[in-house]
MIZA-842464 format. One record per atom (N, C-alpha, C): residue number from 0; residue in three letters; atom name; x, y, z negated. Coordinates in pm, whole numbers, plus 50000, padded with zeros to 5 digits. Example, Ala and Ser with C-alpha at 12.3 -4.5 7.8 and 13.67 -1.06 7.14 Angstrom:
<recs>
+-----+------+------+-------+-------+-------+
! seq ! type ! atom !  east ! north !    up !
+-----+------+------+-------+-------+-------+
!   0 !  Ala !    N ! 51319 ! 49431 ! 49220 !
!   0 !  Ala !   CA ! 51230 ! 49550 ! 49220 !
!   0 !  Ala !    C ! 51320 ! 49670 ! 49220 !
!   1 !  Ser !    N ! 51285 ! 49775 ! 49292 !
!   1 !  Ser !   CA ! 51367 ! 49894 ! 49286 !
!   1 !  Ser !    C ! 51290 ! 50003 ! 49213 !
+-----+------+------+-------+-------+-------+
</recs>
This chain:
<recs>
+-----+------+------+-------+-------+-------+
! seq ! type ! atom !  east ! north !    up !
+-----+------+------+-------+-------+-------+
!   0 !  Met !    N ! 70704 ! 45147 ! 11891 !
!   0 !  Met !   CA ! 70555 ! 45076 ! 11905 !
!   0 !  Met !    C ! 70474 ! 45006 ! 11799 !
!   1 !  Thr !    N ! 70330 ! 45080 ! 11785 !
!   1 !  Thr !   CA ! 70278 ! 45018 ! 11651 !
!   1 !  Thr !    C ! 70142 ! 44853 ! 11704 !
!   2 !  Thr !    N ! 70206 ! 44798 ! 11594 !
!   2 !  Thr !   CA ! 70083 ! 44673 ! 11621 !
!   2 !  Thr !    C ! 69989 ! 44674 ! 11527 !
!   3 !  Ile !    N ! 69871 ! 44683 ! 11577 !
!   3 !  Ile !   CA ! 69758 ! 44676 ! 11494 !
!   3 !  Ile !    C ! 69715 ! 44546 ! 11489 !
!   4 !  Ile !    N ! 69716 ! 44454 ! 11369 !
!   4 !  Ile !   CA ! 69649 ! 44317 ! 11337 !
!   4 !  Ile !    C ! 69536 ! 44337 ! 11260 !
!   5 !  Phe !    N ! 69459 ! 44249 ! 11327 !
!   5 !  Phe !   CA ! 69290 ! 44238 ! 11254 !
!   5 !  Phe !    C ! 69281 ! 44131 ! 11155 !
!   6 !  Gly !    N ! 69348 ! 44110 ! 11094 !
!   6 !  Gly !   CA ! 69377 ! 43978 ! 10977 !
!   6 !  Gly !    C ! 69360 ! 44027 ! 10827 !
!   7 !  Thr !    N ! 69301 ! 43902 ! 10775 !
!   7 !  Thr !   CA ! 69224 ! 43973 ! 10602 !
!   7 !  Thr !    C ! 69383 ! 43926 ! 10580 !
!   8 !  Thr !    N ! 69403 ! 43955 ! 10409 !
!   8 !  Thr !   CA ! 69478 ! 43916 ! 10284 !
!   8 !  Thr !    C ! 69409 ! 43882 ! 10207 !
!   9 !  Glu !    N ! 69263 ! 43903 ! 10192 !
!   9 !  Glu !   CA ! 69147 ! 43895 ! 10081 !
!   9 !  Glu !    C ! 69138 ! 43689 ! 10098 !
!  10 !  Arg !    N ! 69113 ! 43654 ! 09960 !
!  10 !  Arg !   CA ! 69147 ! 43513 ! 10007 !
!  10 !  Arg !    C ! 68955 ! 43447 ! 10043 !
!  11 !  Arg !    N ! 68847 ! 43547 ! 09982 !
!  11 !  Arg !   CA ! 68735 ! 43499 ! 10024 !
!  11 !  Arg !    C ! 68696 ! 43520 ! 10205 !
!  12 !  Arg !    N ! 68776 ! 43679 ! 10226 !
!  12 !  Arg !   CA ! 68699 ! 43634 ! 10333 !
!  12 !  Arg !    C ! 68798 ! 43558 ! 10432 !
!  13 !  Ala !    N ! 68903 ! 43505 ! 10440 !
!  13 !  Ala !   CA ! 68993 ! 43423 ! 10510 !
!  13 !  Ala !    C ! 68931 ! 43283 ! 10503 !
!  14 !  Phe !    N ! 68896 ! 43269 ! 10390 !
!  14 !  Phe !   CA ! 68828 ! 43117 ! 10380 !
!  14 !  Phe !    C ! 68668 ! 43091 ! 10439 !
!  15 !  Glu !    N ! 68592 ! 43225 ! 10457 !
!  15 !  Glu !   CA ! 68486 ! 43241 ! 10574 !
!  15 !  Glu !    C ! 68543 ! 43222 ! 10679 !
!  16 !  Tyr !    N ! 68645 ! 43294 ! 10733 !
!  16 !  Tyr !   CA ! 68726 ! 43336 ! 10897 !
!  16 !  Tyr !    C ! 68785 ! 43163 ! 10948 !
!  17 !  Ile !    N ! 68828 ! 43082 ! 10863 !
!  17 !  Ile !   CA ! 68883 ! 42956 ! 10884 !
!  17 !  Ile !    C ! 68743 ! 42852 ! 10828 !
!  18 !  Lys !    N ! 68638 ! 42877 ! 10829 !
!  18 !  Lys !   CA ! 68490 ! 42809 ! 10833 !
!  18 !  Lys !    C ! 68441 ! 42849 ! 10928 !
!  19 !  Arg !    N ! 68490 ! 43014 ! 10990 !
!  19 !  Arg !   CA ! 68399 ! 43020 ! 11114 !
!  19 !  Arg !    C ! 68451 ! 42931 ! 11264 !
!  20 !  Ala !    N ! 68597 ! 42937 ! 11215 !
!  20 !  Ala !   CA ! 68643 ! 42890 ! 11343 !
!  20 !  Ala !    C ! 68691 ! 42733 ! 11406 !
!  21 !  Tyr !    N ! 68644 ! 42669 ! 11248 !
!  21 !  Tyr !   CA ! 68679 ! 42527 ! 11221 !
!  21 !  Tyr !    C ! 68523 ! 42472 ! 11212 !
!  22 !  Pro !    N ! 68398 ! 42510 ! 11323 !
!  22 !  Pro !   CA ! 68267 ! 42467 ! 11278 !
!  22 !  Pro !    C ! 68205 ! 42350 ! 11267 !
!  23 !  Asn !    N ! 68294 ! 42262 ! 11353 !
!  23 !  Asn !   CA ! 68302 ! 42126 ! 11374 !
!  23 !  Asn !    C ! 68341 ! 42048 ! 11214 !
!  24 !  His !    N ! 68395 ! 42081 ! 11154 !
!  24 !  His !   CA ! 68515 ! 42032 ! 11039 !
!  24 !  His !    C ! 68418 ! 42077 ! 10913 !
!  25 !  Ile !    N ! 68488 ! 41981 ! 10792 !
!  25 !  Ile !   CA ! 68445 ! 42003 ! 10681 !
!  25 !  Ile !    C ! 68582 ! 42055 ! 10602 !
!  26 !  Ile !    N ! 68541 ! 42216 ! 10594 !
!  26 !  Ile !   CA ! 68589 ! 42285 ! 10507 !
!  26 !  Ile !    C ! 68591 ! 42332 ! 10363 !
!  27 !  Asn !    N ! 68665 ! 42342 ! 10303 !
!  27 !  Asn !   CA ! 68642 ! 42368 ! 10136 !
!  27 !  Asn !    C ! 68745 ! 42375 ! 10080 !
!  28 !  Glu !    N ! 68722 ! 42450 ! 09937 !
!  28 !  Glu !   CA ! 68869 ! 42456 ! 09930 !
!  28 !  Glu !    C ! 68982 ! 42408 ! 09895 !
!  29 !  Glu !    N ! 68926 ! 42268 ! 09873 !
!  29 !  Glu !   CA ! 69045 ! 42129 ! 09880 !
!  29 !  Glu !    C ! 69126 ! 42148 ! 09975 !
!  30 !  Asn !    N ! 69107 ! 42137 ! 10116 !
!  30 !  Asn !   CA ! 69141 ! 42121 ! 10231 !
!  30 !  Asn !    C ! 69223 ! 42284 ! 10260 !
!  31 !  Thr !    N ! 69189 ! 42383 ! 10208 !
!  31 !  Thr !   CA ! 69227 ! 42544 ! 10220 !
!  31 !  Thr !    C ! 69296 ! 42618 ! 10117 !
!  32 !  Lys !    N ! 69324 ! 42563 ! 10014 !
!  32 !  Lys !   CA ! 69357 ! 42553 ! 09878 !
!  32 !  Lys !    C ! 69550 ! 42642 ! 09918 !
!  33 !  Glu !    N ! 69599 ! 42549 ! 09969 !
!  33 !  Glu !   CA ! 69714 ! 42610 ! 10029 !
!  33 !  Glu !    C ! 69750 ! 42719 ! 10110 !
!  34 !  Met !    N ! 69661 ! 42703 ! 10202 !
!  34 !  Met !   CA ! 69664 ! 42844 ! 10312 !
!  34 !  Met !    C ! 69652 ! 42958 ! 10233 !
!  35 !  Leu !    N ! 69471 ! 42928 ! 10139 !
!  35 !  Leu !   CA ! 69472 ! 43040 ! 10077 !
!  35 !  Leu !    C ! 69574 ! 43107 ! 09962 !
!  36 !  Asp !    N ! 69606 ! 43008 ! 09908 !
!  36 !  Asp !   CA ! 69758 ! 43068 ! 09836 !
!  36 !  Asp !    C ! 69851 ! 43169 ! 09868 !
!  37 !  Leu !    N ! 69876 ! 43133 ! 10018 !
!  37 !  Leu !   CA ! 69982 ! 43185 ! 10091 !
!  37 !  Leu !    C ! 69930 ! 43326 ! 10134 !
!  38 !  Val !    N ! 69725 ! 43279 ! 10177 !
!  38 !  Val !   CA ! 69688 ! 43462 ! 10199 !
!  38 !  Val !    C ! 69684 ! 43517 ! 10074 !
!  39 !  Ser !    N ! 69636 ! 43469 ! 09923 !
!  39 !  Ser !   CA ! 69692 ! 43573 ! 09845 !
!  39 !  Ser !    C ! 69786 ! 43602 ! 09836 !
!  40 !  Asn !    N ! 69891 ! 43555 ! 09836 !
!  40 !  Asn !   CA ! 70027 ! 43608 ! 09818 !
!  40 !  Asn !    C ! 70113 ! 43675 ! 09899 !
!  41 !  Gly !    N ! 70043 ! 43677 ! 10007 !
!  41 !  Gly !   CA ! 70074 ! 43829 ! 10083 !
!  41 !  Gly !    C ! 70169 ! 43753 ! 10168 !
!  42 !  Lys !    N ! 70194 ! 43632 ! 10195 !
!  42 !  Lys !   CA ! 70255 ! 43552 ! 10288 !
!  42 !  Lys !    C ! 70205 ! 43584 ! 10435 !
!  43 !  Ile !    N ! 70058 ! 43555 ! 10440 !
!  43 !  Ile !   CA ! 70000 ! 43500 ! 10576 !
!  43 !  Ile !    C ! 69901 ! 43636 ! 10576 !
!  44 !  Arg !    N ! 69824 ! 43623 ! 10691 !
!  44 !  Arg !   CA ! 69724 ! 43703 ! 10686 !
!  44 !  Arg !    C ! 69642 ! 43605 ! 10819 !
!  45 !  Ile !    N ! 69463 ! 43579 ! 10806 !
!  45 !  Ile !   CA ! 69374 ! 43495 ! 10852 !
!  45 !  Ile !    C ! 69311 ! 43571 ! 10933 !
!  46 !  Gly !    N ! 69343 ! 43603 ! 11079 !
!  46 !  Gly !   CA ! 69245 ! 43669 ! 11201 !
!  46 !  Gly !    C ! 69101 ! 43631 ! 11214 !
!  47 !  Asp !    N ! 69043 ! 43764 ! 11233 !
!  47 !  Asp !   CA ! 68888 ! 43730 ! 11227 !
!  47 !  Asp !    C ! 68873 ! 43648 ! 11412 !
!  48 !  Pro !    N ! 68820 ! 43527 ! 11317 !
!  48 !  Pro !   CA ! 68729 ! 43483 ! 11498 !
!  48 !  Pro !    C ! 68655 ! 43543 ! 11549 !
!  49 !  Met !    N ! 68571 ! 43648 ! 11509 !
!  49 !  Met !   CA ! 68512 ! 43710 ! 11630 !
!  49 !  Met !    C ! 68602 ! 43833 ! 11701 !
!  50 !  Met !    N ! 68702 ! 43862 ! 11648 !
!  50 !  Met !   CA ! 68837 ! 43907 ! 11737 !
!  50 !  Met !    C ! 68909 ! 43872 ! 11833 !
!  51 !  Tyr !    N ! 68873 ! 43720 ! 11783 !
!  51 !  Tyr !   CA ! 69047 ! 43643 ! 11834 !
!  51 !  Tyr !    C ! 68918 ! 43501 ! 11942 !
!  52 !  Asn !    N ! 68819 ! 43544 ! 11991 !
!  52 !  Asn !   CA ! 68794 ! 43455 ! 12039 !
!  52 !  Asn !    C ! 68704 ! 43291 ! 12017 !
!  53 !  Glu !    N ! 68686 ! 43305 ! 11855 !
!  53 !  Glu !   CA ! 68628 ! 43222 ! 11791 !
!  53 !  Glu !    C ! 68769 ! 43101 ! 11760 !
!  54 !  Gln !    N ! 68843 ! 43173 ! 11794 !
!  54 !  Gln !   CA ! 69001 ! 43146 ! 11697 !
!  54 !  Gln !    C ! 69024 ! 43202 ! 11587 !
!  55 !  Cys !    N ! 69089 ! 43125 ! 11509 !
!  55 !  Cys !   CA ! 69162 ! 43193 ! 11394 !
!  55 !  Cys !    C ! 69327 ! 43177 ! 11381 !
!  56 !  Pro !    N ! 69364 ! 43303 ! 11449 !
!  56 !  Pro !   CA ! 69503 ! 43353 ! 11406 !
!  56 !  Pro !    C ! 69577 ! 43338 ! 11272 !
!  57 !  Val !    N ! 69686 ! 43282 ! 11274 !
!  57 !  Val !   CA ! 69765 ! 43287 ! 11162 !
!  57 !  Val !    C ! 69854 ! 43430 ! 11173 !
!  58 !  Phe !    N ! 69879 ! 43555 ! 11090 !
!  58 !  Phe !   CA ! 69973 ! 43628 ! 11126 !
!  58 !  Phe !    C ! 70103 ! 43590 ! 10975 !
!  59 !  Leu !    N ! 70178 ! 43592 ! 11028 !
!  59 !  Leu !   CA ! 70302 ! 43594 ! 10928 !
!  59 !  Leu !    C ! 70362 ! 43748 ! 10893 !
!  60 !  Glu !    N ! 70386 ! 43695 ! 10751 !
!  60 !  Glu !   CA ! 70438 ! 43911 ! 10722 !
!  60 !  Glu !    C ! 70569 ! 43923 ! 10748 !
!  61 !  Asp !    N ! 70650 ! 43780 ! 10764 !
!  61 !  Asp !   CA ! 70749 ! 43798 ! 10774 !
!  61 !  Asp !    C ! 70803 ! 43725 ! 10914 !
!  62 !  Gln !    N ! 70784 ! 43757 ! 11039 !
!  62 !  Gln !   CA ! 70744 ! 43668 ! 11168 !
!  62 !  Gln !    C ! 70896 ! 43563 ! 11186 !
!  63 !  Asn !    N ! 70960 ! 43602 ! 11113 !
!  63 !  Asn !   CA ! 71113 ! 43512 ! 11126 !
!  63 !  Asn !    C ! 71156 ! 43434 ! 10987 !
!  64 !  Asp !    N ! 71077 ! 43433 ! 10918 !
!  64 !  Asp !   CA ! 71050 ! 43294 ! 10790 !
!  64 !  Asp !    C ! 70932 ! 43194 ! 10815 !
!  65 !  Thr !    N ! 70947 ! 43096 ! 10849 !
!  65 !  Thr !   CA ! 70825 ! 43069 ! 10907 !
!  65 !  Thr !    C ! 70814 ! 42907 ! 10779 !
!  66 !  Thr !    N ! 70941 ! 42921 ! 10658 !
!  66 !  Thr !   CA ! 70957 ! 42800 ! 10587 !
!  66 !  Thr !    C ! 70845 ! 42730 ! 10506 !
!  67 !  Asp !    N ! 70790 ! 42891 ! 10487 !
!  67 !  Asp !   CA ! 70667 ! 42856 ! 10380 !
!  67 !  Asp !    C ! 70530 ! 42812 ! 10424 !
!  68 !  Tyr !    N ! 70511 ! 42861 ! 10544 !
!  68 !  Tyr !   CA ! 70412 ! 42852 ! 10593 !
!  68 !  Tyr !    C ! 70376 ! 42697 ! 10691 !
!  69 !  Met !    N ! 70505 ! 42657 ! 10797 !
!  69 !  Met !   CA ! 70482 ! 42537 ! 10879 !
!  69 !  Met !    C ! 70437 ! 42423 ! 10776 !
!  70 !  Pro !    N ! 70519 ! 42380 ! 10690 !
!  70 !  Pro !   CA ! 70453 ! 42234 ! 10645 !
!  70 !  Pro !    C ! 70312 ! 42267 ! 10570 !
!  71 !  Val !    N ! 70261 ! 42397 ! 10484 !
!  71 !  Val !   CA ! 70123 ! 42413 ! 10472 !
!  71 !  Val !    C ! 70020 ! 42407 ! 10589 !
!  72 !  Tyr !    N ! 70044 ! 42459 ! 10691 !
!  72 !  Tyr !   CA ! 70001 ! 42436 ! 10799 !
!  72 !  Tyr !    C ! 69952 ! 42311 ! 10857 !
!  73 !  Lys !    N ! 70057 ! 42235 ! 10847 !
!  73 !  Lys !   CA ! 70051 ! 42066 ! 10911 !
!  73 !  Lys !    C ! 69977 ! 42019 ! 10816 !
!  74 !  Arg !    N ! 69994 ! 42029 ! 10647 !
!  74 !  Arg !   CA ! 69870 ! 41960 ! 10540 !
!  74 !  Arg !    C ! 69772 ! 41950 ! 10608 !
!  75 !  Phe !    N ! 69722 ! 42143 ! 10650 !
!  75 !  Phe !   CA ! 69595 ! 42202 ! 10629 !
!  75 !  Phe !    C ! 69574 ! 42125 ! 10767 !
!  76 !  Lys !    N ! 69571 ! 42117 ! 10875 !
!  76 !  Lys !   CA ! 69532 ! 42066 ! 10992 !
!  76 !  Lys !    C ! 69546 ! 41865 ! 10971 !
!  77 !  Ser !    N ! 69647 ! 41835 ! 10898 !
!  77 !  Ser !   CA ! 69621 ! 41676 ! 10903 !
!  77 !  Ser !    C ! 69492 ! 41629 ! 10821 !
!  78 !  Ser !    N ! 69445 ! 41727 ! 10723 !
!  78 !  Ser !   CA ! 69338 ! 41716 ! 10607 !
!  78 !  Ser !    C ! 69209 ! 41742 ! 10708 !
!  79 !  Leu !    N ! 69205 ! 41768 ! 10805 !
!  79 !  Leu !   CA ! 69061 ! 41821 ! 10896 !
!  79 !  Leu !    C ! 69015 ! 41757 ! 10901 !
!  80 !  Glu !    N ! 68866 ! 41719 ! 10816 !
!  80 !  Glu !   CA ! 68720 ! 41547 ! 10916 !
!  80 !  Glu !    C ! 68660 ! 41630 ! 10954 !
!  81 !  Leu !    N ! 68622 ! 41600 ! 11082 !
!  81 !  Leu !   CA ! 68442 ! 41641 ! 11154 !
!  81 !  Leu !    C ! 68365 ! 41606 ! 11067 !
!  82 !  Lys !    N ! 68301 ! 41679 ! 11080 !
!  82 !  Lys !   CA ! 68165 ! 41687 ! 11012 !
!  82 !  Lys !    C ! 68073 ! 41544 ! 11110 !
!  83 !  Lys !    N ! 67967 ! 41479 ! 10995 !
!  83 !  Lys !   CA ! 67918 ! 41381 ! 11051 !
!  83 !  Lys !    C ! 67786 ! 41438 ! 11091 !
!  84 !  Thr !    N ! 67770 ! 41423 ! 11248 !
!  84 !  Thr !   CA ! 67646 ! 41449 ! 11347 !
!  84 !  Thr !    C ! 67507 ! 41362 ! 11288 !
!  85 !  Glu !    N ! 67358 ! 41413 ! 11295 !
!  85 !  Glu !   CA ! 67234 ! 41363 ! 11263 !
!  85 !  Glu !    C ! 67281 ! 41222 ! 11271 !
!  86 !  Gly !    N ! 67238 ! 41089 ! 11260 !
!  86 !  Gly !   CA ! 67253 ! 40958 ! 11279 !
!  86 !  Gly !    C ! 67350 ! 40862 ! 11226 !
!  87 !  Glu !    N ! 67507 ! 40956 ! 11215 !
!  87 !  Glu !   CA ! 67586 ! 40887 ! 11177 !
!  87 !  Glu !    C ! 67563 ! 40850 ! 11056 !
!  88 !  Gln !    N ! 67679 ! 40756 ! 11042 !
!  88 !  Gln !   CA ! 67688 ! 40752 ! 10875 !
!  88 !  Gln !    C ! 67821 ! 40697 ! 10818 !
+-----+------+------+-------+-------+-------+
</recs>
């Protein structure tokens, strides 16, 4: 059985997908660097939020090996900050 995955291995596009999936958060090169390094190295693919109900799935190239990915993902999630709304300081 063939599985089709709609995910990118392009760093720039992956960054845009992450930004689209987290519209209320500050997304920048600093807090996405490690994730994008895994994309560039072909370890993961980032799914297009338009294809996945505005979520940003991550597909591992080797589903049985999460050792590179899980620590990076946890650091990414813990680094996310909400954008300030108008009137907040």
